[in-house]
C-alpha positions in Angstrom: 89.2 101.8 147.2 89.2 105.1 148.9 88.0 108.0 146.7 90.5 110.5 147.9 90.1 114.2 147.4 93.2 115.5 145.4 92.3 119.1 145.0 89.8 121.8 145.4 89.2 124.8 143.0 86.9 127.5 144.4 85.7 125.0 146.9 84.8 122.4 144.2 86.5 119.1 144.9 88.4 117.0 142.4 88.8 113.4 143.3 90.8 110.4 142.6 87.7 109.0 140.9 87.2 112.2 138.8 90.8 111.6 137.5 90.3 107.9 136.8 87.1 108.6 134.9 88.8 111.1 132.8 91.5 108.5 132.0 88.9 105.7 131.2 87.5 108.1 128.5 90.7 108.3 126.5 91.7 105.8 123.8 93.2 102.6 125.3 96.6 103.3 124.1 96.7 107.0 125.2 95.0 106.0 128.7 97.7 103.4 129.3 100.3 106.4 129.3 98.5 107.9 132.4 98.1 105.0 134.5 100.9 105.9 136.7 101.9 108.6 139.4 103.2 111.0 137.0 100.2 110.5 134.6 97.7 110.8 137.3 99.4 114.2 138.4 99.2 115.5 134.7 95.5 114.6 134.5 94.9 116.3 137.7 96.6 119.4 136.7 94.5 119.3 133.4 91.2 118.9 135.5 92.2 121.8 137.6 93.0 124.0 134.5 89.4 123.2 133.2 87.9 124.2 136.6 89.9 127.5 136.4 88.5 128.1 132.9 84.9 127.5 134.0 85.2 129.8 137.0 86.7 132.5 134.8 84.0 131.9 132.2 81.2 132.4 135.0 83.0 135.5 136.3 83.0 137.0 132.8 79.3 136.1 132.4 79.9 134.1 129.3 76.7 132.2 130.1 74.8 135.4 129.2 76.2 135.7 125.7 74.7 134.9 122.3 77.3 132.3 121.4 76.5 130.4 124.6 72.8 130.5 124.1 73.4 129.2 120.5 75.7 126.4 121.7 73.0 125.5 124.5 70.3 125.4 121.8 72.4 122.9 119.7 73.2 120.8 122.8 69.4 120.8 123.6 68.5 119.6 120.1 71.2 116.9 120.2 70.1 115.6 123.7 66.4 115.6 122.7 67.3 113.6 119.5 69.3 111.1 121.4 66.8 110.7 124.1 64.1 110.1 121.5 66.2 107.6 119.7 67.0 105.7 122.9 63.4 105.7 124.1 62.2 104.1 120.6 65.1 101.5 120.8 64.2 100.7 124.4 60.7 99.7 123.3 62.3 96.8 121.5 61.4 93.6 123.7 62.6 90.2 123.1 60.7 87.1 124.0 62.4 83.7 124.6 60.3 82.1 121.7 61.4 84.8 119.4 65.1 84.3 120.3 64.7 80.4 119.6 62.9 81.0 116.3 65.6 83.6 115.2 68.2 80.8 115.9 66.3 78.2 114.0 66.1 80.3 110.8 69.7 80.0 110.3 71.7 78.2 113.0 74.9 78.2 110.9 74.9 82.0 111.3 75.9 81.6 115.0 78.3 78.6 114.6 82.1 78.5 114.2 82.5 78.7 110.5 84.8 76.7 108.4 88.2 78.4 107.9 91.2 77.9 105.8 94.9 78.9 106.5 96.7 79.3 103.2 99.8 80.6 101.6 100.1 81.8 98.0 102.5 83.0 95.4 101.2 85.7 93.1 102.8 86.4 89.7 101.7 87.9 86.4 101.7 84.8 84.0 100.4 81.3 84.1 103.7 80.1 82.5 105.7 81.4 85.5 103.2 79.9 87.8 103.5 76.5 86.2 107.2 76.7 86.3 107.5 77.6 89.9 104.9 74.8 90.7 107.2 72.2 89.0 110.1 73.4 91.0 108.2 73.2 94.3 106.7 69.8 93.6 110.0 68.4 92.6 111.5 69.7 95.8 113.9 71.8 94.0 113.0 74.8 96.0 110.4 75.4 98.8 107.1 77.1 98.6 108.3 79.6 101.0 111.4 80.3 99.2 109.4 80.8 95.9 107.1 83.1 97.5 109.9 85.3 99.0 111.6 85.4 95.7 108.9 85.8 93.1 105.6 86.7 94.6 104.4 90.2 94.1 102.0 90.0 97.0 103.2 91.9 100.3 102.8 88.4 101.9 106.1 87.4 100.2 107.8 88.6 103.3 106.1 85.9 105.3 106.7 83.2 102.7 103.3 83.8 101.1 101.4 83.1 104.4 98.0 84.7 104.5 96.7 83.2 107.8 93.3 81.9 108.6 90.1 83.3 107.1 86.5 82.3 106.7 84.9 81.2 103.4 83.9 84.3 101.4 86.6 86.6 102.5 88.8 86.0 99.4 87.7 86.6 95.7 85.5 83.8 94.7 88.1 82.2 92.3 90.6 82.0 95.2 88.1 80.6 97.6 86.7 77.9 95.5 90.2 76.4 95.0 91.5 77.0 98.5 88.6 75.3 100.3 88.8 72.3 98.1 92.4 71.5 98.5 93.9 68.9 100.8 96.3 70.0 103.5 99.7 70.7 102.2 98.4 70.3 98.6 99.5 72.9 96.0 97.0 74.1 93.4 97.4 74.5 89.8 97.6 78.2 88.5 94.5 80.1 89.6 93.6 83.3 87.8 92.0 86.3 89.7 91.8 90.0 89.0 95.2 90.3 90.7 97.0 87.8 88.4 98.0 84.1 88.8 98.2 82.3 92.1 99.6 79.2 93.4 97.8 78.2 96.5 99.0 75.9 99.4 96.5 74.8 102.0 98.2 74.9 105.4 95.2 73.8 107.5 91.4 73.7 107.3 89.6 73.4 110.7 86.0 72.1 110.2 83.1 74.3 111.0 81.3 73.8 114.3 77.5 73.3 114.7 76.2 75.6 117.2 74.3 74.6 120.3 71.6 77.2 121.1 72.4 77.3 124.9 75.9 78.2 124.1 75.2 80.8 121.7 72.0 82.2 123.1 73.5 85.7 124.1 74.8 86.0 120.7 71.5 85.2 119.1 69.8 87.7 121.5 72.1 90.5 120.5 71.7 89.6 116.7 67.9 89.6 117.0 67.9 92.8 119.1 70.0 94.6 116.5 67.6 93.5 113.9 64.4 94.5 115.6 65.9 97.9 116.6 66.8 98.5 112.9 63.3 97.7 112.0 61.9 99.8 114.8 64.0 102.7 113.9 63.0 102.6 110.2 59.4 102.3 111.1 59.5 105.2 113.4 61.3 107.1 110.5 58.7 106.2 108.0 56.0 107.3 110.5 57.6 110.7 111.0 58.2 111.3 107.4 54.4 111.2 106.9 53.9 113.5 109.9 56.5 116.2 109.3 57.4 117.9 106.0 60.6 116.9 104.4 61.8 118.9 101.4 64.7 117.8 99.3 66.4 120.8 97.8 
């Protein structure tokens, strides 16, 4: 794509690529608003305004003022800090054997975990739970209807549906029952810190055992993060012995 020059400010060119780069740095939802002809014109005018402010600042010699020098000193400290952190992190090297060993330590970590899709009805008492369960089992009312009419959970608007989640994302009392139900089975009352639940299992896809070659990149990223954390902390401990740190 041709990188057209869209404007010049005091001889400095502002190109279409400059505009696109500016838009890319915005939040995705905001950026979407400027990916059209009017949006590009708006961003171009903003870039022109920034160049005008820059030229005016130079003309007023703001770069010779004390506030400018203070901000530059702060920027220098920030850049040096980030460069040092990046250099420490870059020293982390991964070997193929290390990646394989990291996978073998806990293969389930990289596989597709078992999930459960459940609906529930949350009420205050066990008695009400049992009463509703009897009506649902006898087909006097549907589970969804009971949830909409009686559940105190916001999921009542969806007929009690909570969607799919991995084991461990719900409180233990709920999880232990949900993952041991049969599909379409409705539990007995389950007490948690929130009240009493009736749980219905909608589906429970099995977990999937990972194959190393398919998840190798995921393993690499996980190992890299682990080693970088260790490297970071080792460097911090080294520097704490070298430089004085006083807690006031």
